[in-house]
N, C-alpha and C positions, 0 to 999 in steps of 0.2 A: 504493500500500500504506500505508494509514493505521493508526495505532495508537490503540486505545481506551485511555483512562486513561494516556496516554504520560507524563504528568507524574509518575506514581508509579512508572514503570518505570525502573530504573537497571541499568546493565551494568558489570561489571568484567572487564577482560582482564588476567590475571596473567601478566606476562612482557613485558619491553621487547625483543621479538623482531620480526623481519620479519613473520612470520606473525601474531603478536599484534597488531601495529600495523595490518596490513591489515584484520583483523576490526574493530578499534576505530574506525579512521577511517571505514570503511564505515557503521558504526552511527551515528557522530557526525554524518555528513552527512545522516542521516535526521532529525536534530533531537532525538535522544534523549540522555539523560544517560549518559555513558560515561567511565570512568576507566581509565587504563593504569598498571599497577603495575610499577615498576622493582624487580625482586626483589633486586638487589644493594644498593640504597640503602634498601629497604623503605619506599617512599613511593608513594602513589597520586596520579597526576597527572590532573586533569580535562582531557579532550580536547574542546575546543570545535570547532564546525563550521569556524570560520575557520582554526584551526590545521590541521585535517585537509585543508582546501583548499590551504593554503599549503605544506604539507610532503607531498610525494608518497610518501615512504617514511620508515621509522624512522631510516635513516642520516642523512638531511638534518635530521630533528628533533634528533637527538643532536648533530650537528656544530654546529648553531646554538644549542645550549643553551637550547632553547625550552621547557624543562620547568617550567611554572609551576603555581601553585595546589596544592601538595602537601598531602595529609592522611594520617593514620596508616593503615596497611594494614588493621589489624583492624577499625577503624570502617568503612572503605569496604566491606569484604567483608560485614560484618554487616548492612548496609543494602541490599545488591545483590539484584536479582531473578534475574540470570543472571551466572554466573562462568565465563569461558572460561580454561582452564588452558593457557597457551602459553609456558612459560619457555625460556630458553636453557640447554641442557645441554652442558657442556664436558668432563665426565669421560668416560673411555673404559674399556672392559673391566670389571673387577670393581667399580670405583668408581661406575659409571654409575647403578646402582640406588639407592645411598645418596644420590646427588646429586638424583635425581628425587624420592625419597620425602621428603627434607628440604624441598624446595620444595612438594611436595604437602601435607605436614602443615601448612605455613605457610598454604597457601591454603584449607584446609578447617576450621581450628579454630574460626573464628567464623561459620560458615554459619548462616543463620537458617532457621527453619521456612518452608516454601513456596518456597524458592529452588531454582534449577536450576543444576547443576554440569556443565560441558561439558569433557571431557578430550580434548585434541587431539594428544597424543603417541601413537605406536604402542605397544601393549602385548604383541604376540604373541597367542597363543591362550589364553584363560582369565585373562589378566592383570587384567582389570577386576574379577574377583571379589575380589582382594586390596584394590583401591581401595575398593570398596563396603564391605567389612568394616571397613576403617580409618575411613571416614567415620562409620559407625554406632558404632564404638568411641569415637571422639573427641567426637562430637556428642551421642550418646545418642538420636539420632533414627533413624527407619527410612527407608532409601532406597526410593523407589517410592511412599511415601505421604506422609511428612513432607518429604522432599527428592527432587527429580527428578535423575536421573543420565543423562548422554548420553556416548557415545563417538564422536568425530568426528576420526579421524587425518587431519591435513592436512600439506601440504608446501609449501615456498616456491616450487618450480617449478610446481606445479599450482594453487597459490593456494587461496583460500577466498572465495566459494563456487565450486565447480566439480563439477557432477554429484554432489552430496553424498549419500552413504549414511550415515545416522546410526544408531548403536546406541542403543536406549532401554530402560531397565529397565521403563518404563511400557508399552512396545510399542504406542504410539499416536502419531498425528500431533500435533505441537505447532505450531499455526498461528502463534502469537506468535513462537516461535523461527524458524520459516521466514521470517517477515517481517523478522526481525533480519538474517538471513543473505543474503537475496536482494534484488536491486534491483527496483524497480517494473516496469521494462520488460523483465525477463528472462523467458524461457519455461522456464527450468529449474525443477526442483522439488527439495525435500528429502524423501527417502524414509526414513521411520523404520521400523527393523526391530529385532528383539531384539539385545541386545549381542553374544551369541555369534555370530550370523550376520554382524554387522559385523566382528568379529574375523577370522572365516574369510574373508570377502570381501576384506579388506585383505591378509591373508596370501597369498591366491591371486594377487592383483595383483602383489605384491612378488616372490613366487617365480616367477611367469610372466615378469617382466622379467629377473630375475637368472639364472635357469636358462639362458635363451638367451644372455645376455651372457657368462656364465662359459664356456659352450661355445665361443663365438666366440673369446674370449681364449686358451683352452687350445689350440684348433686352430691359431690364428695363431702361437703360440709355436713350432710345428713348422716354420714357413716359413723357409727359408734362401736360397731362390732369388729374386733380385731381380725376374725376369720374373713369377713367380707373385705376388709382393708387389704389383707394379704392376697386375696383372689383378684382384687382390682389391680394390685401392684404387680401382678404377673403379666400384665399387658403393657403396651407402650406408655401408659399413663405414668409409669415409674420414672420416665425421663422427661416429664414436663415439670419444669422448675420455675421458681419466681423470676429468674432471668428471662425466660420466654414470656412469662406473663407481662413483664414490663417492656418487652421488645416491640414497641409500636404504639405505646400509650399516647405519645405526642401526636401521631397520625390520627388516632381515634378522637382525641380532644379537638384536633383541627376540624374534623368532620362535624363534630357536635357544634362547634362555634360557627360553622358555615350554615347551619340549619336555622330556619326561623319558624316560630309558632309551634303548635303541637301537632302530633300525628304519629302514625305507626313507626315511621323511620326514626323520629326523635325519641320515642319511647324505647326503641331497640338500642339506639346508640347510648342514651343515658343509662339504661338498665345494664348494658354491657360494661360501661365505665364504672358504675357503682359496684357491680359484682366483682370486677377485676380489682378495684381498689380495696374492696372489703376483704380480699384474701389476706392482707397484712394483719387485720384484726383477728381473723381466724387463726393465723399462724401464731400470734401471741397467746390466744386462748389455749392453743394446743401446748405451748410451752408451760403455761400455768397448770395445765392438766397433768403434765409430766411431773412437775414438782409435787402436786397434790398426791398422785398415785404412788410416788416413790418416797413420800414423806421427807422432802427436801425443803430446807428453809431458804427463802430468797436471799437472806444476808450471807448464806454459806454457798451461794451458787454464782458462777461466772458464766456469762454468755459470750461466745465468740461468733460473730456474723462473718462467715467466710464467703465473700462475693468479689471475685476478681473482676473489676470493671475497667473498661477503656475510658480513661478520664478525658480523652480528646474527641470522642464521637460527637456528632452534631447535636443529637438529642440529649437532654439532661434528665430524662424521666427515671432512668435507673439510679442515678446519683440521688435524686430526690426521694425515691422509694427506699433506698438504702438508709438515708438519714432519718426518714420517717419511722422505719422499723427500729432503728437504734433509739430514737427518742421515746417511742412508745414502750419499748422494753425497759428503758431506764426508769419509767414511771413505776415499774413493778420490781425490777431487779437493778440495783445500783451499779453493779460491775458488768458493764457491757463494752465489748471491744470490737471495733470494725477491723477486718483483716482483708486487705486488698493485695497483699504480697503473694509470692509463689508458694511459700511454706509457712507452717505454724511452728513456733518454738514453744513447746509446752514445758516451761520451766516448772520446778517443783511448786505445787500450789495446794493449800489445805482446803480449797473449795472444790465442789463438784463442778466440772466443766461441761457445758452443753454447747456443742458446735452446730450452728445452723448452716448447712451448705445450700447455696442459692442457685447453683447451676450443676449440670451434669459434669462439667470439667472440674468444678471445685470438689465434688465428691470423689471423682477419679483421682485427684491429687492426694486426698486424704488416704485413699486406698493404697496408692503407690508409696506413701510415706509410712504405712503401717499404723496410722493413727486410728483407723476404723476398728482395729482389734485392741485398742488401748482401753483404759478405764473411763475414757470420755463417753458421754452420751452424744450420739450423732442424730440430728434431726434433719431429714431431707425436706427442703421447702418445695415439695411436690403436692399434688391434690389432696392426699390423705395425711400429709405431714408424717411420713414414714419414719419410725425410730429404729436406729441401729445401735446396739450396745446397752 
């Protein structure tokens, strides 16, 4: 996949995020000029092919402080052919929209005529209309003729590119953008559709995932019989963890925020959000039940929440849910520790230790370290809060 006039093609990825770096490094390895914008420091960093090869992800890049060759954000954007908007969003609830719009305004104010803007956060249904109106208001140019606009919601777990469906105001294939996103040896394609179709398709995918997941969580809350729990856990439900429950809450909330009035869809979305968020309360109730059944005192118990999170992914829902779990557990048990690292150092402790594993990978790590067979109590954060030990 060669690029014609590649020397004049430049790409900006707005956001020092996992998803943003994945896009930027893939493009850099094609030999194109690409810069990655650190939105907090407001500088654009030129990403050379050797840097992309030496740093497999944005975490290693940040840890090694390899951010070289900075230039002002406004200048970088004003000369870019393609701008991918992939910032880290850490606000939750009512503040999330203002956080997104603040970064969005920063990313669009110096767009040049003929450039292409690619929005990679989920908007819900109809959300891109507001984005397009703001671009036209701030730049004085018309989207679809002066500026190209694309909607491409991506996720850290699914990556980019991966069976991409891209919403386009222009409603036509962009061969150059397709070459930016896909590797030469891939058989995948980028399918360009109108923006509203892309919004609907993403909403259907998210609701399809969460409607089933919320139903599973609600049914399993009713299980009080250990025998039934064991039978349930003999199927794939065993590997559905809190990490998966949180993997897309941002998207689900974006859909809810885009809906107006009451109706079956609003009830479905809000009920799904309520059921999903209610799992944290259920998990804490199960911890309290373990203490009661084993006659353990809260003051003589230590909770370790083992949940290795990517601190640089765009969505902040997992971080928020982790902090919420920690805070609510501390209301009942004072000694609660968050553990994001690769391994747990179980130094001598006169307290009973309960380790809550929040993903399949976290539990596998405990197994590899032999901690599962220790004196600790392991609780899997899966639908029936399975206990090991």
